[in-house]
N, C-alpha and C positions, 0 to 999 in steps of 0.2 A: 670746127674743132672746139671752139669755146662753148658752143651750145651743149655738146656732150660733156665737156668738163664741168660746166655749171650744174647740170642735172646730176652728174656723178657726185659732185661735191656736196650738193644739198642732200642727196639720198644717203650717202655713207659718211658724211662729215660729223654726224653726231656720235657715231660709234668709234670712228678712227680719226683722230685729230690731224693726221698727216695727209689724209686724202684730198682735202681742198687745196692744200699747198702743192701736192704732187700733180694733181690733174691740171691746175692752172699753170704750173711750170711747164708741163708738157705742151699745153696750148701755146705758151709763149715761145717755146723752142721751135715749134712748127711755124709760127708767125715770123720769127727771126730768120729761119731758114728760107722762107719764101721771099723775104726782103733781101737777104744776101744773095739769093739766086736771081734777083732782079725780075721775079715773076709778078710782084706786086709793089705798089708804092705805099708809103707810110699812111697816106689817107685811106687807101683800101683796107689796110690792116686795122686802123682805128675805127672806121665805120663798120667793118665786118665784125670786129671784136665786140663793139658796143651792141650791135644787133644780135650777135650770138649770145651774149650774156643775157640780154633782155628776153630773147626767145626761150633760152634755157630756163630762166626763172619763171616765165609764164607757163611753160610746159610742166614744170615741177609743181608749181602752186595750184594749177588747175587739174592735174591728173593724179596728184598724191592723195591717197585715202588716209586721213588721220586715224581712222578706226583701226587700221592695220598696225599703226605704231604704238598702240596702247600696250600690247603684250611685249613689245621689244624693250629690253632693258639695256641701258647703256653699259658697255663693257669697258672697264678700265684696264688698260694693258700695263702690266708692270713686269719688268725683267728682274729675276732674282738670280744672283750669282751663286753657283755651287762649286765649291773647291774640294778637290779630292787629293789625298796624299797617298802615294803607293811607294813601293820599293823603287828607288832611283828615279821617281818622276812625280810631277805635280800636274793635276788636270784642272781645268777651269771650264765650266759650262754655264750657259744661261738658260733659264726656263721661264715660261710664261706663268 
């Protein structure tokens, strides 16, 4: 799971700052659930997580084509509040 999370974080982390956090949190939740279900020991999770991270990083670094990233522009996500006033109501909306 951590291999996938690492590749996903490297691939999409530049465009969306929350992706590395979310993908690694998901991998942590899976590892914690395996530990609490007594399917793995803590040493299994530590060694598997370390190997998963290293394999994911190796896969991304060796298979990523930097030439494809040249045209990609980093997108800054900003939320803009929009408030509307009508008869007997107020509306609030967020837009990108």
